[in-house]
Each structure stands twice: as structure tokens, then as C-alpha cells.
C-alpha positions as protocol buffer text, in pm:
chain_id: "A"
residue {
  index: 1
  type: MET
  ca { x: 26 y: 10 z: 1 }
}
residue {
  index: 2
  type: ARG
  ca { x: 269 y: 254 z: 80 }
}
residue {
  index: 3
  type: LYS
  ca { x: 484 y: 158 z: -174 }
}
residue {
  index: 4
  type: PRO
  ca { x: 631 y: 424 z: -402 }
}
residue {
  index: 5
  type: LEU
  ca { x: 562 y: 421 z: -732 }
}
residue {
  index: 6
  type: VAL
  ca { x: 976 y: 468 z: -844 }
}
residue {
  index: 7
  type: ALA
  ca { x: 1019 y: 189 z: -638 }
}
residue {
  index: 8
  type: ALA
  ca { x: 709 y: -20 z: -841 }
}
residue {
  index: 9
  type: LEU
  ca { x: 835 y: 58 z: -1172 }
}
residue {
  index: 10
  type: PHE
  ca { x: 1207 y: -96 z: -1072 }
}
residue {
  index: 11
  type: ALA
  ca { x: 1045 y: -430 z: -932 }
}
residue {
  index: 12
  type: LEU
  ca { x: 885 y: -421 z: -1268 }
}
residue {
  index: 13
  type: VAL
  ca { x: 1172 y: -386 z: -1414 }
}
residue {
  index: 14
  type: ILE
  ca { x: 1399 y: -668 z: -1254 }
}
residue {
  index: 15
  type: ALA
  ca { x: 1086 y: -902 z: -1171 }
}
residue {
  index: 16
  type: GLY
  ca { x: 833 y: -819 z: -1518 }
}
residue {
  index: 17
  type: ALA
  ca { x: 484 y: -762 z: -1471 }
}
residue {
  index: 18
  type: GLY
  ca { x: 381 y: -932 z: -1173 }
}
residue {
  index: 19
  type: ALA
  ca { x: 184 y: -834 z: -846 }
}
residue {
  index: 20
  type: ALA
  ca { x: 276 y: -481 z: -693 }
}
residue {
  index: 21
  type: PRO
  ca { x: 82 y: -255 z: -385 }
}
residue {
  index: 22
  type: ALA
  ca { x: -200 y: -21 z: -568 }
}
residue {
  index: 23
  type: VAL
  ca { x: -33 y: 325 z: -398 }
}
residue {
  index: 24
  type: ALA
  ca { x: 239 y: 533 z: -576 }
}
residue {
  index: 25
  type: ALA
  ca { x: 387 y: 843 z: -479 }
}
residue {
  index: 26
  type: PRO
  ca { x: 386 y: 1130 z: -724 }
}
residue {
  index: 27
  type: ALA
  ca { x: 539 y: 1140 z: -1021 }
}
residue {
  index: 28
  type: PRO
  ca { x: 563 y: 1271 z: -1378 }
}
residue {
  index: 29
  type: GLU
  ca { x: 297 y: 1208 z: -1656 }
}
residue {
  index: 30
  type: ALA
  ca { x: 150 y: 872 z: -1721 }
}
residue {
  index: 31
  type: PRO
  ca { x: 235 y: 649 z: -2023 }
}
residue {
  index: 32
  type: ALA
  ca { x: -62 y: 587 z: -2306 }
}
residue {
  index: 33
  type: SER
  ca { x: -313 y: 324 z: -2274 }
}
residue {
  index: 34
  type: VAL
  ca { x: -217 y: -20 z: -2291 }
}
residue {
  index: 35
  type: SER
  ca { x: -561 y: -118 z: -2444 }
}
residue {
  index: 36
  type: SER
  ca { x: -850 y: 10 z: -2591 }
}
residue {
  index: 37
  type: ALA
  ca { x: -1224 y: 13 z: -2589 }
}
residue {
  index: 38
  type: ALA
  ca { x: -1590 y: 180 z: -2753 }
}
residue {
  index: 39
  type: ALA
  ca { x: -1665 y: 495 z: -2750 }
}
residue {
  index: 40
  type: SER
  ca { x: -1892 y: 578 z: -2470 }
}
residue {
  index: 41
  type: THR
  ca { x: -2141 y: 811 z: -2343 }
}
residue {
  index: 42
  type: ARG
  ca { x: -2291 y: 891 z: -1996 }
}
residue {
  index: 43
  type: THR
  ca { x: -2568 y: 1135 z: -1905 }
}
residue {
  index: 44
  type: ALA
  ca { x: -2580 y: 1211 z: -1554 }
}
residue {
  index: 45
  type: ALA
  ca { x: -2913 y: 974 z: -1556 }
}
residue {
  index: 46
  type: ALA
  ca { x: -2857 y: 617 z: -1460 }
}
residue {
  index: 47
  type: PRO
  ca { x: -2641 y: 492 z: -1792 }
}
residue {
  index: 48
  type: THR
  ca { x: -2712 y: 241 z: -2053 }
}
residue {
  index: 49
  type: LEU
  ca { x: -2507 y: -55 z: -2069 }
}
residue {
  index: 50
  type: GLN
  ca { x: -2214 y: 48 z: -2289 }
}
residue {
  index: 51
  type: ALA
  ca { x: -1829 y: -84 z: -2305 }
}
residue {
  index: 52
  type: VAL
  ca { x: -1645 y: -7 z: -2002 }
}
residue {
  index: 53
  type: THR
  ca { x: -1463 y: 302 z: -2114 }
}
residue {
  index: 54
  type: PHE
  ca { x: -1152 y: 543 z: -1921 }
}
residue {
  index: 55
  type: ALA
  ca { x: -1417 y: 850 z: -1958 }
}
residue {
  index: 56
  type: GLY
  ca { x: -1542 y: 945 z: -1571 }
}
residue {
  index: 57
  type: THR
  ca { x: -1218 y: 827 z: -1455 }
}
residue {
  index: 58
  type: VAL
  ca { x: -954 y: 1087 z: -1330 }
}
residue {
  index: 59
  type: SER
  ca { x: -586 y: 1110 z: -1245 }
}
residue {
  index: 60
  type: LEU
  ca { x: -416 y: 1208 z: -963 }
}
residue {
  index: 61
  type: SER
  ca { x: -61 y: 1364 z: -899 }
}
residue {
  index: 62
  type: ASN
  ca { x: 9 y: 988 z: -719 }
}
residue {
  index: 63
  type: CYS
  ca { x: -306 y: 762 z: -779 }
}
residue {
  index: 64
  type: SER
  ca { x: -653 y: 716 z: -977 }
}
residue {
  index: 65
  type: GLY
  ca { x: -1003 y: 801 z: -967 }
}
residue {
  index: 66
  type: SER
  ca { x: -1319 y: 899 z: -1095 }
}
residue {
  index: 67
  type: VAL
  ca { x: -1590 y: 1135 z: -1104 }
}
residue {
  index: 68
  type: ILE
  ca { x: -1879 y: 984 z: -916 }
}
residue {
  index: 69
  type: ARG
  ca { x: -2259 y: 1016 z: -895 }
}
residue {
  index: 70
  type: PHE
  ca { x: -2494 y: 833 z: -673 }
}
residue {
  index: 71
  type: PRO
  ca { x: -2878 y: 707 z: -769 }
}
residue {
  index: 72
  type: ASN
  ca { x: -3049 y: 994 z: -668 }
}
residue {
  index: 73
  type: SER
  ca { x: -2752 y: 1282 z: -759 }
}
residue {
  index: 74
  type: ALA
  ca { x: -2870 y: 1540 z: -970 }
}
residue {
  index: 75
  type: SER
  ca { x: -2693 y: 1700 z: -1281 }
}
residue {
  index: 76
  type: THR
  ca { x: -2721 y: 2014 z: -1091 }
}
residue {
  index: 77
  type: ASP
  ca { x: -2493 y: 1941 z: -760 }
}
residue {
  index: 78
  type: PRO
  ca { x: -2164 y: 1936 z: -743 }
}
residue {
  index: 79
  type: ALA
  ca { x: -2008 y: 1665 z: -842 }
}
residue {
  index: 80
  type: LEU
  ca { x: -1774 y: 1418 z: -667 }
}
residue {
  index: 81
  type: VAL
  ca { x: -1440 y: 1174 z: -654 }
}
residue {
  index: 82
  type: LEU
  ca { x: -1405 y: 900 z: -555 }
}
residue {
  index: 83
  type: THR
  ca { x: -1047 y: 754 z: -506 }
}
residue {
  index: 84
  type: ASN
  ca { x: -809 y: 580 z: -205 }
}
residue {
  index: 85
  type: GLY
  ca { x: -820 y: 727 z: 200 }
}
residue {
  index: 86
  type: HIS
  ca { x: -445 y: 702 z: 150 }
}
residue {
  index: 87
  type: CYS
  ca { x: -463 y: 933 z: -193 }
}
residue {
  index: 88
  type: LEU
  ca { x: -538 y: 1186 z: 63 }
}
residue {
  index: 89
  type: GLU
  ca { x: -254 y: 1465 z: -34 }
}
residue {
  index: 90
  type: THR
  ca { x: -240 y: 1571 z: 306 }
}
residue {
  index: 91
  type: GLY
  ca { x: -107 y: 1194 z: 407 }
}
residue {
  index: 92
  type: PHE
  ca { x: -256 y: 861 z: 503 }
}
residue {
  index: 93
  type: PRO
  ca { x: -559 y: 900 z: 790 }
}
residue {
  index: 94
  type: GLU
  ca { x: -482 y: 739 z: 1068 }
}
residue {
  index: 95
  type: PRO
  ca { x: -671 y: 425 z: 1197 }
}
residue {
  index: 96
  type: GLY
  ca { x: -991 y: 560 z: 1331 }
}
residue {
  index: 97
  type: GLU
  ca { x: -938 y: 894 z: 1192 }
}
residue {
  index: 98
  type: VAL
  ca { x: -1195 y: 1030 z: 1004 }
}
residue {
  index: 99
  type: ILE
  ca { x: -1152 y: 1398 z: 833 }
}
residue {
  index: 100
  type: VAL
  ca { x: -1479 y: 1567 z: 672 }
}
residue {
  index: 101
  type: GLY
  ca { x: -1514 y: 1897 z: 519 }
}
residue {
  index: 102
  type: GLN
  ca { x: -1137 y: 1949 z: 479 }
}
residue {
  index: 103
  type: SER
  ca { x: -1058 y: 2260 z: 267 }
}
residue {
  index: 104
  type: SER
  ca { x: -865 y: 2098 z: -36 }
}
residue {
  index: 105
  type: SER
  ca { x: -758 y: 2314 z: -375 }
}
residue {
  index: 106
  type: ARG
  ca { x: -644 y: 1946 z: -553 }
}
residue {
  index: 107
  type: THR
  ca { x: -678 y: 1904 z: -899 }
}
residue {
  index: 108
  type: PHE
  ca { x: -775 y: 1609 z: -1103 }
}
residue {
  index: 109
  type: GLY
  ca { x: -704 y: 1540 z: -1526 }
}
residue {
  index: 110
  type: LEU
  ca { x: -1030 y: 1429 z: -1652 }
}
residue {
  index: 111
  type: LEU
  ca { x: -1047 y: 1162 z: -1903 }
}
residue {
  index: 112
  type: ASN
  ca { x: -1295 y: 1056 z: -2217 }
}
residue {
  index: 113
  type: SER
  ca { x: -1337 y: 715 z: -2342 }
}
residue {
  index: 114
  type: ALA
  ca { x: -1006 y: 666 z: -2515 }
}
residue {
  index: 115
  type: GLY
  ca { x: -813 y: 773 z: -2207 }
}
residue {
  index: 116
  type: THR
  ca { x: -724 y: 1140 z: -2361 }
}
residue {
  index: 117
  type: ARG
  ca { x: -712 y: 1379 z: -2069 }
}
residue {
  index: 118
  type: VAL
  ca { x: -974 y: 1613 z: -2166 }
}
residue {
  index: 119
  type: ALA
  ca { x: -1025 y: 1858 z: -1855 }
}
residue {
  index: 120
  type: THR
  ca { x: -839 y: 1964 z: -1510 }
}
residue {
  index: 121
  type: LEU
  ca { x: -1106 y: 1968 z: -1255 }
}
residue {
  index: 122
  type: ARG
  ca { x: -1029 y: 2167 z: -883 }
}
residue {
  index: 123
  type: ALA
  ca { x: -1168 y: 2001 z: -544 }
}
residue {
  index: 124
  type: SER
  ca { x: -1329 y: 2253 z: -285 }
}
residue {
  index: 125
  type: LYS
  ca { x: -1371 y: 2018 z: -41 }
}
residue {
  index: 126
  type: VAL
  ca { x: -1239 y: 1677 z: 117 }
}
residue {
  index: 127
  type: ALA
  ca { x: -1610 y: 1540 z: 185 }
}
residue {
  index: 128
  type: TYR
  ca { x: -1503 y: 1289 z: 359 }
}
residue {
  index: 129
  type: SER
  ca { x: -1216 y: 1038 z: 379 }
}
residue {
  index: 130
  type: THR
  ca { x: -1061 y: 748 z: 647 }
}
residue {
  index: 131
  type: MET
  ca { x: -813 y: 448 z: 597 }
}
residue {
  index: 132
  type: THR
  ca { x: -1108 y: 233 z: 924 }
}
residue {
  index: 133
  type: ASP
  ca { x: -1329 y: -26 z: 812 }
}
residue {
  index: 134
  type: THR
  ca { x: -1257 y: 56 z: 438 }
}
residue {
  index: 135
  type: ASP
  ca { x: -1004 y: 315 z: 234 }
}
residue {
  index: 136
  type: ILE
  ca { x: -1219 y: 620 z: 34 }
}
residue {
  index: 137
  type: THR
  ca { x: -1164 y: 932 z: -19 }
}
residue {
  index: 138
  type: ILE
  ca { x: -1443 y: 1158 z: -152 }
}
residue {
  index: 139
  type: TYR
  ca { x: -1366 y: 1505 z: -300 }
}
residue {
  index: 140
  type: GLN
  ca { x: -1643 y: 1757 z: -411 }
}
residue {
  index: 141
  type: LEU
  ca { x: -1538 y: 1920 z: -698 }
}
residue {
  index: 142
  type: THR
  ca { x: -1605 y: 2329 z: -808 }
}
residue {
  index: 143
  type: SER
  ca { x: -1825 y: 2213 z: -1102 }
}
residue {
  index: 144
  type: THR
  ca { x: -2158 y: 2070 z: -1128 }
}
residue {
  index: 145
  type: TYR
  ca { x: -2241 y: 1700 z: -1316 }
}
residue {
  index: 146
  type: ALA
  ca { x: -2457 y: 1894 z: -1625 }
}
residue {
  index: 147
  type: THR
  ca { x: -2110 y: 2171 z: -1616 }
}
residue {
  index: 148
  type: ILE
  ca { x: -1877 y: 1873 z: -1707 }
}
residue {
  index: 149
  type: LEU
  ca { x: -2106 y: 1713 z: -1904 }
}
residue {
  index: 150
  type: SER
  ca { x: -2169 y: 2037 z: -2112 }
}
residue {
  index: 151
  type: ASN
  ca { x: -1810 y: 2155 z: -2165 }
}
residue {
  index: 152
  type: TYR
  ca { x: -1648 y: 1808 z: -2186 }
}
residue {
  index: 153
  type: GLY
  ca { x: -1889 y: 1578 z: -2279 }
}
residue {
  index: 154
  type: ILE
  ca { x: -1810 y: 1368 z: -1999 }
}
residue {
  index: 155
  type: SER
  ca { x: -2067 y: 1221 z: -1763 }
}
residue {
  index: 156
  type: PRO
  ca { x: -1998 y: 1047 z: -1428 }
}
residue {
  index: 157
  type: LEU
  ca { x: -2008 y: 666 z: -1319 }
}
residue {
  index: 158
  type: THR
  ca { x: -2285 y: 572 z: -1125 }
}
residue {
  index: 159
  type: LEU
  ca { x: -2205 y: 372 z: -793 }
}
residue {
  index: 160
  type: ALA
  ca { x: -2409 y: 59 z: -719 }
}
residue {
  index: 161
  type: ASP
  ca { x: -2593 y: 96 z: -418 }
}
residue {
  index: 162
  type: THR
  ca { x: -2596 y: -340 z: -385 }
}
residue {
  index: 163
  type: HIS
  ca { x: -2388 y: -507 z: -230 }
}
residue {
  index: 164
  type: PRO
  ca { x: -2111 y: -693 z: -522 }
}
residue {
  index: 165
  type: VAL
  ca { x: -2187 y: -1090 z: -642 }
}
residue {
  index: 166
  type: ALA
  ca { x: -1889 y: -1326 z: -620 }
}
residue {
  index: 167
  type: GLY
  ca { x: -1802 y: -1415 z: -964 }
}
residue {
  index: 168
  type: THR
  ca { x: -1942 y: -1092 z: -1078 }
}
residue {
  index: 169
  type: ALA
  ca { x: -1688 y: -985 z: -1418 }
}
residue {
  index: 170
  type: ILE
  ca { x: -1522 y: -641 z: -1355 }
}
residue {
  index: 171
  type: THR
  ca { x: -1257 y: -418 z: -1493 }
}
residue {
  index: 172
  type: VAL
  ca { x: -1036 y: -200 z: -1316 }
}
residue {
  index: 173
  type: ALA
  ca { x: -965 y: 128 z: -1412 }
}
residue {
  index: 174
  type: SER
  ca { x: -688 y: 338 z: -1365 }
}
residue {
  index: 175
  type: GLY
  ca { x: -699 y: 700 z: -1456 }
}
residue {
  index: 176
  type: TYR
  ca { x: -313 y: 753 z: -1365 }
}
residue {
  index: 177
  type: TRP
  ca { x: -206 y: 429 z: -1566 }
}
residue {
  index: 178
  type: LYS
  ca { x: -451 y: 500 z: -1871 }
}
residue {
  index: 179
  type: ARG
  ca { x: -492 y: 87 z: -1871 }
}
residue {
  index: 180
  type: TYR
  ca { x: -717 y: -219 z: -1752 }
}
residue {
  index: 181
  type: TYR
  ca { x: -715 y: -441 z: -1583 }
}
residue {
  index: 182
  type: SER
  ca { x: -1053 y: -748 z: -1619 }
}
residue {
  index: 183
  type: CYS
  ca { x: -1091 y: -1035 z: -1402 }
}
residue {
  index: 184
  type: ASN
  ca { x: -1371 y: -1148 z: -1173 }
}
residue {
  index: 185
  type: ILE
  ca { x: -1434 y: -1054 z: -818 }
}
residue {
  index: 186
  type: ASP
  ca { x: -1326 y: -1438 z: -627 }
}
residue {
  index: 187
  type: GLY
  ca { x: -1433 y: -1326 z: -345 }
}
residue {
  index: 188
  type: PHE
  ca { x: -1507 y: -1154 z: 37 }
}
residue {
  index: 189
  type: VAL
  ca { x: -1221 y: -1062 z: 297 }
}
residue {
  index: 190
  type: TYR
  ca { x: -1426 y: -1084 z: 634 }
}
residue {
  index: 191
  type: ARG
  ca { x: -1065 y: -855 z: 771 }
}
residue {
  index: 192
  type: LEU
  ca { x: -810 y: -697 z: 553 }
}
residue {
  index: 193
  type: LYS
  ca { x: -529 y: -616 z: 788 }
}
residue {
  index: 194
  type: GLU
  ca { x: -209 y: -417 z: 604 }
}
residue {
  index: 195
  type: GLY
  ca { x: 66 y: -264 z: 882 }
}
residue {
  index: 196
  type: ASP
  ca { x: -195 y: -78 z: 1193 }
}
residue {
  index: 197
  type: TRP
  ca { x: -490 y: -90 z: 908 }
}
residue {
  index: 198
  type: THR
  ca { x: -756 y: -282 z: 946 }
}
residue {
  index: 199
  type: TRP
  ca { x: -1061 y: -287 z: 604 }
}
residue {
  index: 200
  type: LYS
  ca { x: -1406 y: -484 z: 682 }
}
residue {
  index: 201
  type: ASP
  ca { x: -1572 y: -726 z: 432 }
}
residue {
  index: 202
  type: SER
  ca { x: -1281 y: -677 z: 158 }
}
residue {
  index: 203
  type: VAL
  ca { x: -1311 y: -763 z: -236 }
}
residue {
  index: 204
  type: ARG
  ca { x: -1067 y: -982 z: -356 }
}
residue {
  index: 205
  type: TYR
  ca { x: -990 y: -1032 z: -721 }
}
residue {
  index: 206
  type: THR
  ca { x: -900 y: -1318 z: -923 }
}
residue {
  index: 207
  type: SER
  ca { x: -546 y: -1346 z: -1019 }
}
residue {
  index: 208
  type: ALA
  ca { x: -610 y: -1196 z: -1370 }
}
residue {
  index: 209
  type: CYS
  ca { x: -615 y: -838 z: -1192 }
}
residue {
  index: 210
  type: GLN
  ca { x: -229 y: -761 z: -1129 }
}
residue {
  index: 211
  type: THR
  ca { x: -327 y: -399 z: -1055 }
}
residue {
  index: 212
  type: ILE
  ca { x: 65 y: -199 z: -988 }
}
residue {
  index: 213
  type: GLY
  ca { x: 159 y: 112 z: -761 }
}
residue {
  index: 214
  type: GLY
  ca { x: -33 y: 383 z: -939 }
}
residue {
  index: 215
  type: THR
  ca { x: -374 y: 238 z: -933 }
}
residue {
  index: 216
  type: SER
  ca { x: -503 y: 312 z: -602 }
}
residue {
  index: 217
  type: GLY
  ca { x: -856 y: 509 z: -584 }
}
residue {
  index: 218
  type: SER
  ca { x: -926 y: 282 z: -943 }
}
residue {
  index: 219
  type: PRO
  ca { x: -1302 y: 235 z: -965 }
}
residue {
  index: 220
  type: VAL
  ca { x: -1406 y: -128 z: -1033 }
}
residue {
  index: 221
  type: ILE
  ca { x: -1668 y: -139 z: -1315 }
}
residue {
  index: 222
  type: ASP
  ca { x: -1864 y: -428 z: -1329 }
}
residue {
  index: 223
  type: GLN
  ca { x: -1900 y: -502 z: -1681 }
}
residue {
  index: 224
  type: SER
  ca { x: -2266 y: -581 z: -1725 }
}
residue {
  index: 225
  type: THR
  ca { x: -2408 y: -271 z: -1549 }
}
residue {
  index: 226
  type: ASN
  ca { x: -2119 y: -23 z: -1608 }
}
residue {
  index: 227
  type: LYS
  ca { x: -2180 y: 46 z: -1243 }
}
residue {
  index: 228
  type: VAL
  ca { x: -1878 y: 95 z: -992 }
}
residue {
  index: 229
  type: VAL
  ca { x: -1916 y: -172 z: -684 }
}
residue {
  index: 230
  type: ALA
  ca { x: -1526 y: -112 z: -561 }
}
residue {
  index: 231
  type: VAL
  ca { x: -1267 y: 105 z: -503 }
}
residue {
  index: 232
  type: ASN
  ca { x: -855 y: -42 z: -562 }
}
residue {
  index: 233
  type: ASN
  ca { x: -665 y: -17 z: -281 }
}
residue {
  index: 234
  type: THR
  ca { x: -379 y: -262 z: -283 }
}
residue {
  index: 235
  type: GLY
  ca { x: -185 y: -637 z: -314 }
}
residue {
  index: 236
  type: ASN
  ca { x: -31 y: -849 z: -112 }
}
residue {
  index: 237
  type: GLU
  ca { x: 359 y: -838 z: -300 }
}
residue {
  index: 238
  type: ASP
  ca { x: 612 y: -1021 z: -138 }
}
residue {
  index: 239
  type: GLY
  ca { x: 375 y: -1289 z: 87 }
}
residue {
  index: 240
  type: ALA
  ca { x: 467 y: -1120 z: 393 }
}
residue {
  index: 241
  type: THR
  ca { x: 161 y: -1148 z: 646 }
}
residue {
  index: 242
  type: CYS
  ca { x: -52 y: -780 z: 748 }
}
residue {
  index: 243
  type: THR
  ca { x: 301 y: -609 z: 658 }
}
residue {
  index: 244
  type: GLU
  ca { x: 258 y: -277 z: 439 }
}
residue {
  index: 245
  type: ASN
  ca { x: 213 y: -370 z: 87 }
}
residue {
  index: 246
  type: ASN
  ca { x: 131 y: -704 z: 251 }
}
residue {
  index: 247
  type: PRO
  ca { x: -184 y: -716 z: 357 }
}
residue {
  index: 248
  type: CYS
  ca { x: -360 y: -1013 z: 478 }
}
residue {
  index: 249
  type: GLU
  ca { x: -687 y: -1146 z: 518 }
}
residue {
  index: 250
  type: VAL
  ca { x: -862 y: -1266 z: 875 }
}
residue {
  index: 251
  type: ASP
  ca { x: -1161 y: -1504 z: 825 }
}
residue {
  index: 252
  type: ALA
  ca { x: -1456 y: -1471 z: 1166 }
}
residue {
  index: 253
  type: SER
  ca { x: -1257 y: -1705 z: 1400 }
}
residue {
  index: 254
  type: GLY
  ca { x: -937 y: -1541 z: 1334 }
}
residue {
  index: 255
  type: ASN
  ca { x: -799 y: -1752 z: 1091 }
}
residue {
  index: 256
  type: VAL
  ca { x: -509 y: -1586 z: 884 }
}
residue {
  index: 257
  type: THR
  ca { x: -414 y: -1621 z: 490 }
}
residue {
  index: 258
  type: VAL
  ca { x: -186 y: -1470 z: 287 }
}
residue {
  index: 259
  type: ARG
  ca { x: -218 y: -1493 z: -37 }
}
residue {
  index: 260
  type: LYS
  ca { x: 114 y: -1355 z: -255 }
}
residue {
  index: 261
  type: GLY
  ca { x: 43 y: -1158 z: -548 }
}
residue {
  index: 262
  type: ILE
  ca { x: -315 y: -1116 z: -490 }
}
residue {
  index: 263
  type: ASN
  ca { x: -493 y: -755 z: -539 }
}
residue {
  index: 264
  type: TYR
  ca { x: -777 y: -649 z: -313 }
}
residue {
  index: 265
  type: ALA
  ca { x: -1072 y: -338 z: -350 }
}
residue {
  index: 266
  type: GLN
  ca { x: -1288 y: -169 z: -94 }
}
residue {
  index: 267
  type: GLU
  ca { x: -1629 y: -170 z: -95 }
}
residue {
  index: 268
  type: THR
  ca { x: -1856 y: 123 z: -227 }
}
residue {
  index: 269
  type: TYR
  ca { x: -2210 y: 23 z: -189 }
}
residue {
  index: 270
  type: GLN
  ca { x: -2239 y: 162 z: 124 }
}
residue {
  index: 271
  type: ILE
  ca { x: -2163 y: 506 z: 0 }
}
residue {
  index: 272
  type: PRO
  ca { x: -2453 y: 651 z: -101 }
}
residue {
  index: 273
  type: ALA
  ca { x: -2664 y: 591 z: 197 }
}
residue {
  index: 274
  type: CYS
  ca { x: -2476 y: 894 z: 362 }
}
residue {
  index: 275
  type: PHE
  ca { x: -2510 y: 1154 z: 122 }
}
residue {
  index: 276
  type: THR
  ca { x: -2861 y: 1332 z: 89 }
}
residue {
  index: 277
  type: THR
  ca { x: -3029 y: 1649 z: -103 }
}
residue {
  index: 278
  type: GLY
  ca { x: -2772 y: 1786 z: -368 }
}
residue {
  index: 279
  type: ASN
  ca { x: -2466 y: 1534 z: -259 }
}
residue {
  index: 280
  type: GLN
  ca { x: -2444 y: 1636 z: 100 }
}
residue {
  index: 281
  type: LEU
  ca { x: -2249 y: 1384 z: 366 }
}
residue {
  index: 282
  type: ASN
  ca { x: -2513 y: 1361 z: 652 }
}
residue {
  index: 283
  type: LEU
  ca { x: -2328 y: 1042 z: 883 }
}
residue {
  index: 284
  type: SER
  ca { x: -2596 y: 1065 z: 1108 }
}
residue {
  index: 285
  type: ALA
  ca { x: -2844 y: 921 z: 832 }
}
residue {
  index: 286
  type: SER
  ca { x: -3029 y: 578 z: 1002 }
}
residue {
  index: 287
  type: ALA
  ca { x: -2899 y: 413 z: 705 }
}
residue {
  index: 288
  type: CYS
  ca { x: -2484 y: 545 z: 696 }
}
residue {
  index: 289
  type: THR
  ca { x: -2285 y: 219 z: 840 }
}
residue {
  index: 290
  type: LEU
  ca { x: -1948 y: 440 z: 728 }
}
residue {
  index: 291
  type: PRO
  ca { x: -1711 y: 554 z: 1061 }
}
residue {
  index: 292
  type: LYS
  ca { x: -1827 y: 877 z: 1219 }
}
residue {
  index: 293
  type: PRO
  ca { x: -1526 y: 1132 z: 1355 }
}
């Protein structure tokens, strides 16, 4: 999780395209895409079924992310960007820490379906960020969905509000690398532990998704619905147990399993219940289960 991108690239040169943790330190502009898909057009309303593309994904200085909407979001709402908690520009949130309403002017490179950067979006604040139970940061932007669509022809990705299903075909779309990783949801992890952090009910990929440094925060997209079901965040690199860059699985009985080379994501279905009209955070909502400050 903490491995700098420079180190990740060095490891790939020496060892080939093996698994590496998903986090990345600030680095130069990402290289061209290694894959492509048919162009798609999304609207602020729920999208029709189309091939997964880069449209709506973003690149950060050190991570990937996506412009997201909730099922009930309106086109006039301030747009939101989803990435990892460990991608927060002010550093990793501590275990138990929840950040709400923190000022931010961070910028994001907005990509079109082909992976071409078409605009720079700017945050107005960190709406929510934590690495407790999950690993997410949600930025509120200075632009609305309608403005982004009008100016750049890009609509947001929709977060599913139901639990993902094992066996689902997924694509991890990295805006940083402009690269896709396609595989299936292998299953769910009761507790995923890495260093000082513990995440609940994490998504485990099948081995085909060999995500690397810089893919942290990438949307995990259900190929059949085009909805975001998780956010990519880590993987076990060296086979070590529960250390940084080497998360371990812990079941309900406390049994520990290590899966070297396997990568993981954090579910996002619980997020919409914590936002109300106007995309405003409401951690007191009855159905909201996200950690609170």
C-alpha cells in the first residue's frame, strides 16, 4: 500500500509485470494506454449498458480515481471524485481517524473514453476520508455534473447501492496509467489487515487483475452494468503477513491467510446512504454505516 511508484516501476523492470501494491507516490505524467475500448457517452441519469471505457475516470498526482454520482444525484449537484483514503494529499488518515469537510484545492485530470485528458477539475473540499473499515476519499468539486457534461461531454460513473456478487466480471480502470485490468470478483474478505489498518468485507480479485503502483483509487466497474462496485486499493506483494504492502486475510474465527500476488478493493455500495440531497454528506442518516469522526 505504501510502496512509492518509483520503487514499483523498478520492481517491474527487474521482475516483470508481477503484482505490486496499488499505492503510488507523486510521479510524472502516465504513459499511453495499453488497451482500448469503444467510446461511450454517459448522461447524469443512470447510464445505458455500454463497454467499460476511461470516460469519467481521473488521474491524480499519485493515484487514480473517478467522477462519481449516486443513484439519486441530480445534474445540478456538485460533482464528486472517489479515490482511496491513502491517496489523500495531506497523508494517510490514522487508524480510527475520519476527516470531514477539510479544505482542498486538489486538481484532477479528467479523461474521455479513449483515455485522453480533456480537462482539469478542481476540488473545493474533502467531503469524507478514512482508512478505517474502508479506504476511501471523496472530494467535492467546484463544478457540477451538468457543467462537466456541457463543457467536456463527460458524465459521471454511478455507484451501485447494492452489495457486489462473487463471480462478477469486473474492470479496474486506472486513470493514472490509462490502463484496464479485467478479471472477476473471487470472493470477500471478512477482515483485511495491512500494517496498522483493518478493512471490512473487502473484495478479493481473481489473479488476472495484477494491479500496480498508481492504480490506487481506480473504480472497479461491473462489466454488465457499468456501475462502480468497489475502489481498488492494495495487494500482497512479497507474501509477508499483515505488513505494509502485504495485507493478510483474517476470517471470523481469527484464522489468517496470506495470498501472495493477489489484489484487493474496498466496496462502495454503502456510500450512497451517507449522502443526501445536493450530494451533501449526512453521517447521521439512519442507513449510513460509514465510520464517523
